C-alpha positions as CSV (number, residue, x, y, z in Angstrom):
1,X,42.2,-17.9,12.6
2,X,41.8,-14.4,14.4
3,X,39.2,-14.4,17.6
4,X,36.2,-12.6,16.6
5,X,33.5,-11.6,19.2
6,X,30.5,-13.4,18.2
7,X,26.5,-12.6,20.0
8,X,24.5,-15.2,21.1
9,X,22.5,-15.2,18.3
10,X,25.1,-15.6,15.8
11,X,26.7,-18.2,18.1
12,X,23.5,-20.4,17.2
13,X,23.4,-19.0,13.7
14,X,26.8,-20.8,13.1
15,X,25.7,-24.0,14.9
16,X,22.7,-24.4,12.1
17,X,25.5,-23.6,9.8
18,X,27.3,-26.5,10.7
19,X,24.0,-28.9,11.2
20,X,21.9,-28.9,8.4
21,X,22.1,-29.9,4.5
22,X,20.4,-27.1,3.7
23,X,20.4,-23.4,6.2
24,X,18.8,-20.3,6.0
25,X,20.3,-17.1,7.8
26,X,17.5,-14.7,7.9
27,X,16.0,-10.9,9.5
28,X,17.5,-7.8,9.6
29,X,19.8,-5.6,7.5
30,X,23.3,-5.2,8.7
31,X,23.0,-8.4,11.3
32,X,26.2,-10.3,10.5
33,X,24.1,-13.4,8.5
34,X,26.6,-12.7,5.2
35,X,29.6,-12.1,7.0
36,X,29.2,-15.8,9.0
37,X,28.7,-17.4,6.1
38,X,30.9,-16.1,4.1
39,X,33.5,-17.1,7.5
40,X,32.1,-20.6,7.5
41,X,33.1,-20.7,3.6
42,X,37.0,-19.8,3.6
43,X,37.2,-22.1,6.9
44,X,35.5,-25.5,4.7
45,X,37.8,-24.2,2.0
46,X,41.0,-24.4,4.0
47,X,40.0,-27.4,5.7
48,X,39.6,-29.6,2.3
49,X,42.3,-29.4,-0.4
50,X,41.1,-28.7,-4.0
51,X,37.5,-28.3,-2.8
52,X,34.9,-26.0,-4.3
53,X,32.5,-23.5,-2.9
54,X,29.9,-21.5,-5.0
55,X,28.5,-17.8,-3.8
56,X,25.7,-17.3,-5.7
57,X,23.7,-13.6,-5.6
58,X,20.7,-12.8,-9.0
59,X,22.8,-10.0,-10.0
60,X,26.4,-10.8,-11.6
61,X,27.3,-7.3,-11.0
62,X,26.1,-7.0,-7.5
63,X,27.7,-10.1,-6.4
64,X,30.8,-8.5,-7.6
65,X,30.5,-5.4,-5.8
66,X,28.8,-6.9,-2.3
67,X,30.6,-9.9,-2.3
68,X,33.9,-10.2,-4.1
69,X,34.9,-6.3,-3.6
70,X,33.4,-5.6,0.1
71,X,32.2,-8.5,2.3
72,X,34.6,-11.3,1.1
73,X,37.9,-9.2,1.5
74,X,36.7,-7.9,4.8
75,X,36.0,-11.4,6.3
76,X,39.6,-12.1,5.7
77,X,41.1,-9.3,6.8
78,X,39.7,-9.4,10.4
79,X,39.5,-13.8,10.5
80,X,42.0,-14.6,8.4
81,X,44.2,-11.9,8.2
82,X,47.8,-14.2,7.0
83,X,45.8,-15.4,3.9
84,X,47.4,-16.4,0.8
85,X,44.3,-15.6,-2.0
86,X,44.8,-15.4,-5.3
87,X,41.7,-13.7,-7.1
88,X,41.2,-15.2,-10.8
89,X,38.9,-12.7,-11.8
90,X,38.2,-13.1,-15.5
91,X,37.2,-16.7,-15.0
92,X,35.5,-15.6,-11.5
93,X,37.0,-17.3,-8.8
94,X,39.4,-16.8,-5.8
95,X,41.7,-19.6,-5.2
96,X,43.7,-20.7,-2.2
97,X,47.0,-22.5,-1.5
98,X,45.7,-25.7,-0.6
99,X,43.9,-25.8,-4.1
100,X,40.3,-24.5,-3.4
101,X,38.3,-22.4,-4.8
102,X,35.5,-20.2,-4.0
103,X,33.5,-18.9,-7.1
104,X,31.4,-15.8,-7.1
105,X,28.7,-14.9,-9.8
106,X,25.2,-14.0,-10.7
107,X,22.4,-16.1,-11.8
108,X,21.0,-13.7,-14.5
109,X,24.0,-14.4,-17.1
110,X,23.4,-17.4,-19.1
111,X,26.9,-17.9,-20.0
112,X,27.9,-17.3,-16.4
113,X,25.3,-19.3,-15.0
114,X,26.7,-22.4,-17.8
115,X,30.2,-21.7,-16.6
116,X,29.7,-22.2,-12.8
117,X,26.8,-24.6,-12.6
118,X,28.9,-26.6,-15.1
119,X,31.0,-27.7,-12.0
120,X,29.9,-29.6,-8.6
121,X,30.3,-28.1,-5.2
122,X,30.6,-29.1,-1.7
123,X,29.0,-25.8,-0.7
124,X,26.4,-23.3,-2.6
125,X,25.5,-20.1,-1.0
126,X,23.0,-17.8,-2.7
127,X,22.8,-14.5,-1.4
128,X,20.2,-12.3,-1.1
129,X,17.7,-15.2,-1.9
130,X,14.6,-12.7,-1.9
131,X,15.7,-11.9,-4.8
132,X,16.4,-15.5,-6.6
133,X,13.0,-17.4,-8.1
134,X,12.7,-20.5,-6.6
135,X,13.4,-22.3,-10.0
136,X,16.7,-20.6,-10.1
137,X,17.5,-22.0,-6.3
138,X,16.8,-25.7,-7.5
139,X,18.9,-25.2,-10.7
140,X,22.2,-24.3,-8.2
141,X,21.3,-26.9,-5.3
142,X,21.9,-30.0,-8.6
143,X,25.7,-28.4,-8.6
144,X,25.8,-29.2,-4.6
145,X,28.0,-32.6,-5.2
146,X,31.4,-32.3,-5.2
147,X,32.5,-34.9,-3.3
148,X,35.1,-34.2,-0.4
149,X,35.8,-36.4,2.1
150,X,36.5,-33.9,4.7
151,X,33.5,-32.1,4.3
152,X,29.7,-32.6,3.7
153,X,27.9,-31.2,1.2
154,X,26.8,-27.1,2.6
155,X,23.8,-25.2,1.3
156,X,23.6,-22.0,2.7
157,X,20.9,-19.5,1.7
158,X,20.4,-15.7,3.5
159,X,17.9,-12.7,3.2
160,X,16.2,-9.6,4.5
161,X,13.1,-11.7,4.5
162,X,10.3,-10.5,2.4
163,X,6.6,-12.1,2.2
164,X,5.8,-15.3,3.6
165,X,4.6,-16.8,0.0
166,X,8.2,-16.4,-0.4
167,X,9.8,-19.8,-1.3
168,X,12.1,-19.2,1.7
169,X,9.3,-19.0,4.3
170,X,7.4,-21.9,3.0
171,X,10.7,-24.4,2.5
172,X,13.1,-23.6,6.2
173,X,10.1,-22.4,8.2
174,X,6.6,-24.2,6.6
175,X,9.0,-27.0,6.1
176,X,6.8,-27.4,2.9
177,X,7.8,-27.6,-1.0
178,X,7.6,-23.9,-2.5
179,X,6.0,-25.8,-5.5
180,X,3.3,-28.2,-4.4
181,X,2.9,-26.6,-1.1
182,X,2.9,-30.2,0.7
183,X,5.0,-30.8,3.6
184,X,8.7,-32.1,2.9
185,X,9.6,-35.6,3.2
186,X,13.3,-34.7,5.4
187,X,12.6,-31.6,7.0
188,X,15.9,-32.5,9.4
189,X,17.6,-31.4,6.7
190,X,16.4,-27.8,6.5
191,X,17.9,-25.5,9.2
192,X,17.2,-21.7,9.9
193,X,18.0,-19.0,12.0
194,X,17.3,-15.6,12.9
195,X,19.7,-12.5,12.9
196,X,18.8,-9.0,13.4
197,X,20.8,-5.5,14.2
198,X,20.3,-5.7,17.8
199,X,22.2,-9.1,17.6
200,X,25.1,-7.1,15.9
201,X,25.2,-4.1,18.2
202,X,28.5,-4.6,19.2
203,X,29.7,-3.8,15.6
204,X,26.9,-1.1,15.1
205,X,26.3,2.7,15.7
206,X,23.7,3.4,18.3
207,X,22.5,6.1,15.7
208,X,22.5,3.5,13.0
209,X,20.3,1.0,15.2
210,X,17.8,3.9,16.4
211,X,16.9,5.2,12.4
212,X,16.5,1.5,11.7
213,X,14.1,1.4,14.7
214,X,11.7,4.5,13.7
215,X,11.7,3.2,9.9
216,X,7.6,2.9,8.8
217,X,6.1,-0.1,10.4
218,X,6.3,-2.1,7.1
219,X,10.7,-1.1,6.2
220,X,11.2,-1.4,10.2
221,X,9.3,-5.3,10.1
222,X,11.7,-6.5,7.2
223,X,15.4,-4.5,7.8
224,X,15.2,-4.0,11.7
225,X,12.6,-6.8,13.4
226,X,13.7,-9.2,10.1
227,X,9.9,-10.9,9.9
228,X,8.7,-12.8,7.1
229,X,5.5,-10.3,6.2
230,X,1.6,-11.8,5.9
231,X,1.3,-9.6,2.4
232,X,2.2,-7.0,0.9
233,X,0.0,-4.3,1.7
234,X,-2.6,-3.4,-1.3
235,X,-1.1,-6.1,-3.6
236,X,-2.9,-6.7,-6.9
237,X,-1.8,-10.2,-7.3
238,X,-0.5,-12.8,-4.8
239,X,0.8,-16.2,-4.8
240,X,-2.3,-18.1,-4.1
241,X,-4.1,-16.5,-6.3
242,X,-1.9,-17.2,-9.1
243,X,-2.0,-20.7,-8.0
244,X,-5.6,-21.4,-8.3
245,X,-5.2,-20.1,-11.9
246,X,-2.7,-22.4,-13.1
247,X,-3.5,-24.9,-15.7
248,X,-1.2,-27.8,-17.8
249,X,-0.6,-26.4,-21.3
250,X,-2.3,-29.9,-22.3
251,X,-5.7,-27.8,-21.3
252,X,-5.4,-25.4,-23.7
253,X,-4.9,-27.3,-27.4
254,X,-3.9,-25.2,-30.1
255,X,-7.6,-25.8,-31.3
256,X,-9.3,-24.0,-28.7
257,X,-6.6,-20.9,-29.2
258,X,-8.7,-18.5,-31.0
259,X,-5.8,-16.0,-30.9
260,X,-2.7,-16.2,-30.3
261,X,0.0,-13.2,-29.6
262,X,3.8,-13.0,-28.8
263,X,4.1,-9.6,-26.3
264,X,7.7,-7.6,-26.3
265,X,8.4,-5.1,-23.5
266,X,11.6,-3.6,-24.6
267,X,14.4,-2.4,-23.0
268,X,17.8,-0.7,-23.9
269,X,19.9,-3.4,-23.5
270,X,22.9,-3.7,-26.2
271,X,23.7,-7.3,-25.0
272,X,23.7,-10.2,-22.3
273,X,26.7,-8.0,-20.6
274,X,24.6,-5.2,-19.9
275,X,23.8,-5.6,-16.3
276,X,22.6,-1.8,-16.0
277,X,19.9,-2.3,-18.4
278,X,16.3,-3.9,-17.7
279,X,15.2,-7.7,-19.5
280,X,13.6,-7.9,-22.7
281,X,10.1,-9.0,-21.9
282,X,8.6,-11.3,-24.1
283,X,5.5,-13.2,-23.5
284,X,3.5,-15.9,-25.6
285,X,-0.2,-15.4,-24.8
286,X,-3.4,-17.0,-26.2
287,X,-7.2,-16.3,-26.3
288,X,-9.3,-19.3,-26.0
289,X,-12.9,-20.4,-27.2
290,X,-14.5,-19.5,-24.1
291,X,-13.1,-16.3,-24.0
292,X,-10.4,-16.6,-21.7
293,X,-6.2,-15.5,-21.6
294,X,-3.7,-17.8,-21.1
295,X,0.0,-17.6,-20.1
296,X,1.6,-20.1,-22.6
297,X,5.5,-19.1,-22.4
298,X,8.2,-16.8,-21.0
299,X,11.1,-16.6,-23.2
300,X,12.3,-13.1,-22.0
301,X,16.0,-12.5,-21.9
302,X,18.6,-9.6,-21.6
303,X,20.9,-9.2,-24.6
304,X,21.4,-7.2,-27.9
305,X,18.1,-6.3,-30.1
306,X,19.1,-8.8,-32.8
307,X,19.3,-11.7,-30.6
308,X,15.6,-10.4,-28.7
309,X,14.3,-9.9,-32.1
310,X,15.1,-13.1,-33.5
311,X,14.0,-15.2,-30.2
312,X,10.3,-13.3,-30.4
313,X,10.0,-14.5,-34.3
314,X,11.1,-17.7,-33.2
315,X,8.2,-17.9,-30.7
316,X,5.9,-16.5,-33.0
317,X,6.7,-19.4,-35.4
318,X,6.8,-22.1,-32.7
319,X,3.2,-20.9,-31.3
320,X,1.4,-20.5,-34.7
321,X,1.1,-16.7,-33.5
322,X,-1.1,-14.2,-35.2
323,X,1.3,-11.1,-34.6
324,X,3.6,-9.6,-32.2
325,X,2.3,-7.0,-29.8
326,X,4.1,-3.8,-28.1
327,X,2.9,-0.9,-26.5
328,X,2.5,1.8,-28.9
329,X,4.0,4.4,-26.4
330,X,7.0,2.9,-25.4
331,X,9.0,1.3,-27.6
332,X,6.3,0.6,-30.6
333,X,8.9,1.9,-33.6
334,X,11.9,0.6,-32.3
335,X,10.6,-2.9,-31.5
336,X,9.0,-2.7,-35.1
337,X,12.0,-1.7,-36.8
338,X,14.0,-5.0,-34.8
339,X,11.0,-7.4,-35.2
340,X,11.0,-6.2,-38.9
341,X,14.9,-6.8,-39.4
342,X,13.9,-10.2,-38.5
343,X,11.3,-11.1,-40.3
344,X,9.8,-8.7,-42.7
345,X,7.1,-10.5,-42.9
346,X,5.7,-10.7,-39.6
347,X,2.4,-8.9,-38.8
348,X,2.9,-6.2,-36.1
349,X,0.3,-4.7,-33.6
350,X,0.3,-1.9,-31.4
351,X,-1.8,-1.5,-27.8
352,X,-1.9,1.7,-25.9
353,X,-2.3,1.8,-22.6
354,X,-2.2,4.7,-19.9
355,X,1.5,5.6,-18.9
356,X,1.1,4.1,-15.3
357,X,2.1,0.8,-14.5
358,X,-0.7,0.5,-12.0
359,X,-3.5,1.6,-14.3
360,X,-2.2,-0.5,-17.0
361,X,-2.1,-3.2,-14.4
362,X,-5.3,-2.8,-12.4
363,X,-7.9,-4.2,-14.9
364,X,-5.4,-7.4,-15.8
365,X,-5.6,-8.1,-12.1
366,X,-9.2,-8.2,-12.4
367,X,-9.4,-10.4,-15.0
368,X,-7.5,-12.9,-13.1
369,X,-9.6,-12.2,-9.9
370,X,-12.4,-13.5,-12.2
371,X,-10.7,-16.2,-12.8
372,X,-10.3,-15.4,-16.8
373,X,-6.7,-15.3,-17.5
374,X,-4.3,-18.8,-16.3
375,X,-0.7,-19.8,-16.6
376,X,-0.3,-23.0,-18.1
377,X,2.7,-23.6,-16.3
378,X,4.7,-21.9,-14.0
379,X,6.8,-18.7,-14.5
380,X,8.4,-17.4,-11.3
381,X,10.1,-14.4,-12.9
382,X,6.7,-13.1,-14.3
383,X,4.4,-14.3,-11.0
384,X,6.7,-12.2,-8.3
385,X,6.7,-9.5,-10.5
386,X,2.7,-9.6,-10.1
387,X,3.0,-9.9,-6.8
388,X,4.8,-6.8,-6.2
389,X,2.1,-4.7,-7.7
390,X,0.4,-2.7,-5.3
391,X,-2.6,0.1,-5.8
392,X,0.0,2.2,-4.5
393,X,2.7,1.7,-7.4
394,X,5.3,-1.2,-8.2
395,X,7.4,-2.0,-5.1
396,X,10.0,-4.6,-6.9
397,X,13.4,-4.2,-6.8
398,X,13.4,-4.8,-10.4
399,X,12.2,-3.3,-13.7
400,X,8.4,-5.2,-14.0
401,X,9.5,-6.4,-17.6
402,X,8.2,-9.7,-17.7
403,X,4.9,-8.3,-16.5
404,X,4.9,-5.5,-18.8
405,X,4.9,-7.5,-22.0
406,X,2.0,-10.0,-20.1
407,X,0.1,-6.8,-19.4
408,X,0.4,-6.0,-23.6
409,X,-0.7,-9.1,-24.5
410,X,-3.7,-9.4,-21.9
411,X,-4.7,-5.9,-23.3
412,X,-4.5,-6.9,-26.6
413,X,-6.3,-10.1,-26.4
414,X,-9.1,-9.4,-23.8
415,X,-9.7,-5.8,-23.0
416,X,-10.4,-4.1,-26.3
417,X,-13.0,-1.5,-26.1
418,X,-15.5,-3.6,-28.2
419,X,-15.3,-6.7,-25.1
420,X,-15.1,-5.7,-21.5
421,X,-14.1,-2.0,-21.7
422,X,-12.0,-2.4,-18.8
423,X,-8.9,-0.4,-20.2
424,X,-11.0,2.2,-21.4
425,X,-12.9,2.5,-18.2
426,X,-9.1,2.9,-16.5
427,X,-8.0,5.2,-19.0
428,X,-10.9,7.5,-18.4
429,X,-10.7,7.3,-14.5
430,X,-6.8,8.2,-14.5
431,X,-7.9,10.9,-16.9
432,X,-10.6,12.3,-15.6
433,X,-12.6,12.2,-18.8
434,X,-16.5,11.9,-19.2
435,X,-18.2,8.5,-19.6
436,X,-20.6,8.6,-22.5
437,X,-23.9,9.0,-21.7
């Protein structure tokens, strides 16, 4: 192994990685977080023959581009230049002479997830965890189960920090369970270290550091200072508000559901491997006798039209829905054709909303604030997308496909002009149309 120069902060991060069962390295961009963790994983793989280690990102194509084709080869070249490593690309792992394997993949593909997480690992690394829902992290951590006499099981997490409501901050900084919010019983198992670009200055140019230092304040705090933000500016939803709207599905018996719909927000995905396309949002929602709205299920996925059409039909029959809902001015004709092909007898209804995502989302957020919409359970992806809607636009890294489907559903169930008139109110504001006397 070649000698590499580390800063004081980087050495502290290395100590954290070796000390705790679960370790989180967070901070600004280009601070060496991923490099240090991959170096530690390779070292562990060399120490124990036939050990397995997983490196996971939210999206599989990003895992290959960022890890398998970029950082992993750089770590090998700089730290282990004479190491004999064989890539099994079809299977998705690298293998060393001692039989140890490092698997690299994404959590967004069900087939790949089942293939990777069907194994047990002695190391699991969640890379760019700001994009990974806590529900996915929990599933990954259950595979931290391989018994290797030479090694203790370790889970590593890294990210550029986002809001303080993110599960990484709750778990690693506040030492609270991200779901129940109660203090965790074993805080000594969870460690964290903060690394920023200035801690990796010996590998970065002054011009790059200056450019980060001169970013707008919000971006500077995240990418230069590596700080968890208090809240997303002007957010239409926040996690605490959504948590307050949560209720058990047993509280919504079928007899109290006046109307049930399955809402679909389509994408151009051709199959489950089409990572260039968004997911198809499929949300089941109901209106109760008390006039409130309820989110019952999230069946969103990325797959071919024949597959998501079948999933939508299954949800329709499972929840005894009244109809399937889609937005008329975005993909309505396609949704209708796909649904008709799967079941020609299912009624389809179209909703008409403003083309601007915020204009569509804002009246629904008002209903949440008034306690008129509840979540019958936890829907991590949907809820994360909602918390990235702001009055200035949607600031999430991916399309709000789950959220768009939910908004279609609630627009149909709660916002007709004969009910609250909220959609019409916001549409007139957007279009600068006069209001009736």
